[in-house]
N, C-alpha and C positions, 0 to 999 in steps of 0.2 A: 821241185818245178826247176831248180838250178840244172840238175844234170839235162832235164830234159832240152832247154833252153840253149846249153850247150850242143848240144847233138843235134838241133835243128839248126844251129848257125852254121856248124860244121858238115852238115849232113851233105854227102855225095855217092850219085850212083856208081854201082859197080863197074869200074873200069876207068871211071875220071879219076884224073891225077889232084884235079884241085876243085875245091867243093862249088858248085854254081851260083850259090848264094855269094861267096867272095866275088864271082866275076859282076855279077849284078851291081854289088856294091861299089867295086871299082870303076864300072859305069858310069855311075849315078853322080860318083866323086866327078870324074873325068868332064861328065855334061852340065855338072853346075859350077866348077871351075870354066870352063871354056865356053858355055853357052849363057847360062842364067841360073842365079843362085835358087830358085825355085824348083829345079830339080832334085835339090837335095829333101826338101819338103816332100815332094812326091815319092821320092826313096824310101825315105824313112816311112811314112805311110805303107807302102808296099811289105817291106821288111818286118812291120809289126803285124801285119795281115798273113804275110807268109810263116812267122814265126809261132803268130796264134792257131794256125789251120795244122799246122804239124803237131804240134805239142797239145793239141787239142786230139790228136788222133789214139785213141786207145791204140790200136793194131800199133802205130810205130812206138807207142811209150814202151809196149811189148817187146818191139826189137829191141830198145835202148837196153831193157832189162836183162833180156837173153845175153846180148852181146856183153855184158857188164861180168856174166857168170856168178859167180859168188854175190859178188854185192847187188847181183839183180836176182832173177827170179830163182836161181840156183839157192841163195841166200834164204829168201822165203820159203824155198820147198824145205829146207835142212830145219828153217825156226819151227815151221810146223808138224813136222814128223817129231821131232823134239818133245813139243808140248804134248803131244798126241801120245807119244809113250810114257809119259807122267800119268795119264788118266787112268781112272778108274774105269768099267765096263762100263756103266751108266752115264759117265760123263762122257766116254769116247762115242758111244750110239747118239748121243742130245747133238754133239758135234757133228756127227756124219748124217743125222736127219735133217738139222738146219743147213748146212753145205748144199745136201742135195734140193731141199725147197729153194734156195736163192738159185742154186744152177738152172734150175727150171724154170725161174722166173728170167732171169739172163738170157734164156735160151728163146723164151718168148717175144722177149724184147729186142734181140739181134733178129729173128725170122721176120719182125715186124718193123725192121728199121728204126728201132728203137733209139734210145739216148745213150751215148757210153756214159755220160756222169752218174745214172742212177745205175749201170751196171757196175763200176768203180765202187759206188756205196755199199753194192752188197757184196762185194771181195772184202771189202773193210769192216763190215759188219760182223761177216764170218770170221774174220783175224780177232775182232773185239772179243765175241764170243767164246772164242777159244783162247784167249787172254784171262778171259772172268774165270773160267772153268779152272783154269791154273791156280789163278789167285783164291779159289774157292778151296782149291784142294789143301793150300798152304795154310790156310784159315783153320780146316776142317782137324788139322793135324793138332794143335792147339785145344780146338774146340772139345776132340776124341780126349786127350789129356785130362780136360777139366771133369768131364766125367766119368773117367774110369777112376779104380782104386784109390790112385794118387791125387784126386782132382778137388773139385770143388769142397764137399763134406771134411775130407782127411786134412787140410790146409785151415778149414774153418776150426777143426777140433784142436789142429796147432796153434791158430792163433789165440783161442782162448787158455791154451795152459801156458803159453806165453804170457797173455796178460795177467795170467791168475799169481804166476812166479814174479812177475815186476811189480806186482803190487805189495808184496814184501818190503816193507821198510829196513828189513836188516838185512837187505841182499846186498853181497858184496860188491862194491863200485865195480870191479875189473869184470865180474859175470853179468852184472847190469848191463854194462857196453854191450857186451857180446850177444845177450837175449832181447836188447834191443835193434841188434842189428837183422840177428835173425827175423826179429817181427816185422822190419821195414820189408824184408826179402819175400816173407809170407803175404804181405798186404800186397806187395807190387804182384806177386803172383795171381793171388784171386781177381784183382782188377786187370789183368791181362785175359786171364780166364774168361770173366765176364762179357770184358769186350769181344774177344773171339766171337763167341756164341752169339752175339749181339750183328757183330760183322758177315757172319756166316747166314742170319736169316736175311739180311738186307743183300745178299750175293744170290741166295736162291732167289729171290723175290725178284732183282734185275734179270737173272737168268730167266725165270719163267714170264716176265713181260716182254722180253725179247724175243722168246720162242713163241709166245701166243700172237704176236704182231706179225711175224714174219709168215706165220701159219694163215691168217688174215690177207695178207699182201700175197700169198701162194692160192689163195682159194679167190681170191678176186682175178688174178690174174688168168685163171681158168675161165674164167667167165667174161672177160675185157674182149673188145673186137676189135680194138686198133692198140697201137703202142702207146698213145697218150694215155689211154685207160688205164694201162699198166705203168706209167710212167707218174702219175698221181697218185697213183698206190705205193710204189715206191718210195716217192718224196714224203711220204709218211714217214716212213723210217727213219728220216735225217734228224728228227726229234730225239728217236728213241738211241740213234748213235751217238747224237750227244750228250744225253745226259748218262750215258752208259761209260763213254771216254772219260765224262768230269766225275765220277762215281770210282772208276779205277785210279785214276790220277790222286785220287783224294787217299787211296789206301800204300801210296808210295813208299810210307816208311816201313812198310811191312816187303812190298813185292820186289822194290828197288828201282832201278832206272828203267821207265817208261816210257821214253821219249819217243822210241820206234812206233807208239801208238799213232802219232803224226803221220807217219808214214800211209802211201798208199799202195797196200800189196797187188803184184800183176793178178789180175782175174783169173787167170788160166792156172794159177795154183789152188785157189777157192772155190772154183766154179766149173772145174772140168768134170763133169758126168761121170768118168772113169774112177774119181779117186772114194765112190763110193758105192759100195756093195751091197745086195741084198741082205746079206747076213747082217750088216751094221746096222739095219732098219729095224731088225727086230725088238718088238717090245719087251 
């Protein structure tokens, strides 16, 4: 929000050497100093209204993001492409379908003069779903190892053999320390595999919940007769967005820095219909 406030404060139409907001503030300061201090209060109220109007405009925010290049829409486009490239075919299609449905809902909202807040929420949900898909794939890597020949059964057998060796009271002390270290590593690996399988199940449940809720809102949108009806349906997704965001942050020790989840991606990056093709939506 800070960058939008700065941009609104310094915004100037093409061809103007000085932002009109600066001129207005200078005029208010002079009126307050020369005529009556009450002009300062009036000016403060007008300034707040002006800044709120601009920063609340989705079009203005997208212009600011576009002007920032890599730090704006370009950065989001790159991040989206990077994460999509890491997904398997099934995950890629799931993300494409979700973006397609959200784009259709956003399109209905725009045609009916609906709220920009709901559209921003849809873009944020698409971004969060993509991050969760990436997170799920990281978990699956560990879960697959647990299910493979070098996974749970092998580790269990190794743990049993080590415990049997350590039960020998005549065991050399140096060898005992080495075997105890091995046993500790094996136990930690087994715990990691079990935790990965648990997290994989939770990730699948979270992703499916989001998809079902988006599908419901999409269906309700097709039946809605005005923007308020669509807006109410989209608002229901706010709780889902919050829950999923909280879950993903809980996995921070595996997936690294997730501070970017707090940012709002430009809706043009995730809700543009041209980003989805018919081929992507095949079951």
